C-alpha positions as CSV (number, residue, x, y, z in Angstrom):
1,M,24.5,13.1,77.8
2,S,28.1,12.5,79.0
3,K,29.3,9.4,77.2
4,D,32.0,8.7,79.7
5,I,29.4,8.1,82.4
6,K,27.7,4.8,81.7
7,I,24.2,4.7,83.0
8,G,21.8,1.9,82.2
9,A,18.8,-0.1,83.5
10,H,17.1,-3.4,83.2
11,L,14.3,-2.8,80.7
12,S,11.4,-4.9,79.4
13,T,11.7,-6.6,76.0
14,A,7.9,-6.9,75.6
15,G,7.0,-6.8,71.9
16,G,10.6,-7.6,70.9
17,L,14.2,-7.3,72.1
18,A,14.8,-4.1,70.1
19,N,12.0,-2.4,72.1
20,A,14.3,-2.4,75.2
21,V,16.9,-0.4,73.1
22,F,14.2,2.1,72.1
23,S,13.2,2.5,75.8
24,A,16.8,3.0,76.8
25,E,17.1,5.8,74.3
26,S,13.9,7.4,75.4
27,I,15.1,7.8,79.0
28,G,18.7,8.8,78.2
29,L,20.6,5.6,78.8
30,N,23.8,4.5,77.1
31,C,23.9,0.9,78.4
32,L,21.3,-1.8,79.0
33,Q,20.4,-5.0,80.7
34,I,17.6,-7.4,79.6
35,F,16.4,-10.9,79.8
36,G,17.3,-12.9,76.7
37,A,14.5,-15.4,77.4
38,S,11.9,-15.9,80.1
39,P,13.4,-15.7,83.6
40,R,10.7,-18.0,85.0
41,Q,11.0,-21.1,82.8
42,W,13.6,-23.9,82.7
43,R,13.8,-23.9,78.9
44,A,15.2,-20.8,77.2
45,K,14.2,-20.2,73.6
46,M,16.7,-18.7,71.3
47,P,15.3,-15.5,69.7
48,S,14.5,-15.7,66.0
49,E,17.1,-14.6,63.4
50,S,15.0,-11.5,62.6
51,E,14.7,-10.5,66.2
52,I,18.5,-10.9,66.7
53,A,19.3,-8.8,63.7
54,G,16.8,-6.2,64.8
55,F,18.3,-6.0,68.3
56,K,21.8,-5.7,66.9
57,S,20.8,-3.0,64.5
58,A,19.0,-1.0,67.1
59,R,21.9,-1.3,69.5
60,E,24.4,0.0,66.9
61,K,22.2,2.9,66.0
62,A,21.6,3.8,69.6
63,G,25.3,3.6,70.4
64,L,24.9,1.6,73.5
65,S,28.3,1.1,75.1
66,E,27.5,-2.2,76.9
67,V,24.7,-4.7,77.0
68,Y,24.2,-7.3,79.7
69,L,21.7,-10.2,80.0
70,H,20.3,-11.4,83.3
71,A,19.8,-15.1,83.9
72,A,16.7,-16.8,85.0
73,Y,15.5,-16.6,88.6
74,L,15.2,-20.4,88.9
75,V,18.9,-21.1,88.6
76,N,20.7,-22.5,91.6
77,L,24.1,-24.2,90.7
78,A,24.7,-24.9,94.4
79,S,21.6,-26.9,94.9
80,P,22.0,-30.2,96.8
81,D,19.2,-31.5,94.5
82,Q,21.1,-32.9,91.6
83,E,18.1,-32.5,89.2
84,I,17.9,-28.8,90.1
85,A,21.6,-28.3,89.7
86,S,21.7,-30.1,86.3
87,K,18.7,-28.0,85.1
88,S,20.4,-24.9,86.3
89,V,23.6,-25.7,84.3
90,N,21.5,-26.3,81.2
91,N,19.4,-23.2,81.6
92,L,22.4,-21.0,82.3
93,A,24.1,-22.4,79.2
94,E,21.1,-21.6,77.1
95,H,20.9,-18.0,78.4
96,F,24.7,-17.7,77.9
97,R,24.4,-18.9,74.3
98,I,21.8,-16.2,73.7
99,A,24.1,-13.6,75.2
100,Q,26.9,-14.7,72.8
101,T,24.5,-14.6,69.9
102,L,23.2,-11.1,70.7
103,G,26.8,-9.8,71.1
104,A,26.1,-9.0,74.7
105,D,29.0,-8.2,77.1
106,G,28.0,-10.8,79.7
107,L,25.3,-12.8,81.5
108,I,24.7,-11.9,85.1
109,F,23.4,-14.6,87.5
110,H,22.7,-15.2,91.2
111,V,25.2,-17.6,92.7
112,G,22.6,-19.6,94.6
113,S,22.2,-21.4,97.9
114,G,23.7,-24.7,99.0
115,K,21.0,-25.1,101.7
116,E,22.2,-28.0,104.0
117,L,25.5,-28.5,102.1
118,P,28.8,-27.4,103.7
119,K,29.6,-24.0,102.2
120,R,32.8,-25.2,100.6
121,T,31.0,-28.0,98.9
122,A,28.3,-25.6,97.7
123,M,31.0,-23.3,96.2
124,E,32.7,-26.2,94.5
125,K,29.3,-27.1,92.9
126,V,29.0,-23.6,91.6
127,A,32.5,-23.6,90.2
128,E,31.9,-27.0,88.5
129,G,28.7,-25.8,87.0
130,V,30.2,-22.6,85.6
131,S,33.2,-24.5,84.2
132,L,30.9,-26.8,82.4
133,I,29.0,-23.9,80.8
134,L,32.3,-22.2,79.7
135,K,33.3,-25.4,77.9
136,E,29.9,-25.8,76.3
137,V,29.5,-22.2,75.2
138,P,32.5,-20.4,73.5
139,G,32.6,-16.7,72.8
140,P,33.7,-13.3,74.1
141,A,30.8,-12.6,76.5
142,K,31.5,-13.2,80.2
143,I,29.6,-15.1,82.9
144,I,29.1,-12.6,85.7
145,L,28.5,-13.6,89.4
146,E,26.3,-11.2,91.4
147,N,26.6,-10.7,95.1
148,S,23.6,-11.7,97.1
149,A,21.4,-10.1,99.8
150,G,22.2,-12.9,102.1
151,G,20.0,-15.2,104.3
152,G,18.9,-18.8,103.6
153,Q,22.5,-20.1,103.2
154,K,22.9,-18.0,100.0
155,L,26.4,-17.8,98.6
156,G,28.2,-14.7,97.5
157,S,27.1,-12.2,100.1
158,F,30.7,-11.3,100.9
159,P,33.7,-10.7,98.7
160,E,35.7,-13.5,100.4
161,E,33.2,-16.1,99.2
162,I,33.1,-14.6,95.7
163,G,36.8,-14.5,95.5
164,E,37.0,-18.2,96.6
165,I,34.6,-19.2,93.8
166,L,36.6,-17.2,91.2
167,D,39.7,-19.0,92.3
168,L,38.0,-22.4,92.0
169,I,36.8,-21.5,88.4
170,D,40.1,-19.9,87.4
171,S,38.9,-18.4,84.1
172,E,39.3,-14.9,82.5
173,R,35.8,-15.4,81.1
174,V,34.2,-15.0,84.6
175,E,33.6,-11.6,86.2
176,V,31.5,-10.1,89.0
177,C,28.7,-7.6,89.4
178,F,28.3,-5.6,92.6
179,D,24.7,-4.8,93.6
180,T,24.5,-1.8,96.0
181,A,21.2,-2.9,97.6
182,H,22.4,-6.4,98.2
183,G,25.5,-5.1,99.8
184,L,23.5,-3.2,102.3
185,E,20.9,-5.9,102.9
186,A,23.6,-8.6,103.5
187,G,25.5,-6.4,105.9
188,L,28.5,-6.1,103.7
189,V,28.2,-2.3,103.7
190,P,26.3,-1.5,106.9
191,E,26.1,2.1,105.8
192,Y,27.2,4.0,102.7
193,S,29.2,6.6,104.6
194,A,32.6,7.8,103.5
195,S,34.3,5.4,106.0
196,G,31.9,2.5,105.3
197,V,32.4,2.8,101.5
198,S,36.2,3.1,101.9
199,E,36.4,-0.1,104.0
200,F,34.1,-1.9,101.6
201,F,36.1,-0.7,98.6
202,A,39.4,-2.1,100.0
203,R,37.8,-5.4,101.1
204,W,36.2,-6.0,97.6
205,G,39.4,-5.0,95.8
206,K,41.5,-7.4,97.9
207,N,39.2,-10.4,97.5
208,V,37.5,-9.9,94.2
209,G,39.3,-7.2,92.3
210,W,37.7,-4.1,90.8
211,E,39.3,-5.0,87.5
212,K,37.1,-8.1,87.6
213,T,34.0,-6.0,88.4
214,P,32.7,-4.2,85.2
215,V,29.1,-3.7,86.4
216,I,27.4,-2.1,89.3
217,H,23.7,-2.7,89.9
218,A,22.8,0.7,91.2
219,N,19.8,0.1,93.4
220,D,18.6,1.8,96.6
221,S,17.2,-0.5,99.3
222,R,13.7,-0.6,100.7
223,T,14.9,-2.7,103.6
224,A,17.4,-2.0,106.4
225,P,21.0,-3.0,106.6
226,S,21.5,-6.8,107.4
227,S,17.7,-7.4,106.7
228,F,18.5,-10.2,104.2
229,H,15.4,-9.0,102.3
230,D,16.1,-8.1,98.6
231,Q,13.8,-5.2,97.9
232,H,15.0,-2.4,95.6
233,E,14.0,1.2,95.8
234,N,14.5,4.3,93.6
235,I,17.8,6.2,93.8
236,G,17.8,8.3,97.0
237,R,14.5,7.0,98.4
238,G,15.8,4.0,100.4
239,Y,18.3,3.2,103.2
240,I,21.3,4.1,101.0
241,G,20.0,7.5,100.1
242,I,21.5,10.3,98.0
243,K,24.4,10.7,100.4
244,G,25.2,7.0,100.2
245,F,25.4,7.1,96.4
246,E,27.5,10.2,96.6
247,S,30.0,8.4,98.9
248,L,30.1,5.5,96.4
249,A,30.5,7.8,93.4
250,S,33.5,9.5,95.1
251,L,35.6,6.4,94.3
252,E,37.4,7.2,91.0
253,A,37.8,3.5,90.1
254,L,34.1,3.2,89.8
255,W,33.5,6.0,87.4
256,R,34.2,3.8,84.4
257,K,31.9,1.0,85.4
258,A,28.4,0.4,83.9
259,W,25.9,1.6,86.5
260,I,22.7,-0.4,85.8
261,M,19.5,0.3,87.7
262,E,16.9,-2.3,88.7
263,V,14.5,0.1,90.3
264,P,10.7,0.4,90.5
265,G,10.6,3.8,88.9
266,F,9.1,7.0,90.4
267,D,5.8,6.3,88.6
268,G,6.0,2.6,89.4
269,N,6.6,1.5,85.8
270,G,10.2,0.6,86.0
271,P,13.5,2.5,85.5
272,D,12.8,6.1,84.3
273,R,14.6,9.3,83.3
274,Q,14.3,10.7,86.8
275,N,16.3,7.9,88.3
276,A,18.8,8.0,85.4
277,D,19.3,11.8,85.7
278,L,19.7,11.5,89.5
279,L,22.4,8.9,89.1
280,R,24.2,10.7,86.3
281,E,24.2,13.9,88.3
282,I,25.6,12.2,91.4
283,I,28.5,10.6,89.4
284,G,29.1,13.8,87.4
285,S,29.3,15.9,90.5
286,A,31.7,13.5,92.1
287,K,34.0,13.8,89.1
288,V,33.9,17.6,89.1
289,K,34.6,17.7,92.8
290,A,37.5,15.3,92.5
291,K,39.0,17.3,89.6
292,S,38.6,20.6,91.6
293,E,40.4,19.1,94.6
294,K,43.3,17.9,92.5
295,Q,43.8,21.4,91.1
296,R,44.1,23.0,94.5
């Protein structure tokens, strides 16, 4: 397995956090994403000391280059309902504390929806919430905003919005994750052709910065461009397709990112070796092709 290509997936922690590491090894991954606590509850329970130690030991033995946690689905920092917004800050802080304790590289979260609020006001609420969490939870792990699939007044569908939120927060402890399926579903990347990817790459670089984007959620999309419906599909089986991922992988600046899959699996049981091998082959082939062209 090529260690300079970072392929990971969101894997289950059923039976213990370390089990996700063992699953990652079994399907040939070298980075990982997990939930540090239940994604469907407002209270996030810190793992036990033995579970934390077991996870860290398993990660070290497996040699995983990067580990990310994903936040709870309930979180909406932009909510006009102050109770929801406050609970979201508290929940994110708890998950972020777990990320720091586990030695994870970051906590990825969905920016949320301001609903009836003016967009600028909603973005200011997100920035305020993140700033509070950063003050409350010290440590090297980053808080990572993820682009959305759009619809329902969701924030963060486009790099201009994400860039504005980053400017409002103004912290080196905040980074961004780009989700390939969300980019298509929101209409940010209407098609993953060479020209479509090139235009997106420049737009994202100008407004967010690829140096601020360590993670790519590598997901195909079951729904069409600009559908605003967030439904992931296996690599090459959706509207992005193999050619689309090849176009994305042709961008040299993305080769060093962590490509983390959140796919249903070809057997329907979650991310698998077939998806991992496909993605690794696509990126590896792009690197070989680029090297060959440089030597001409």
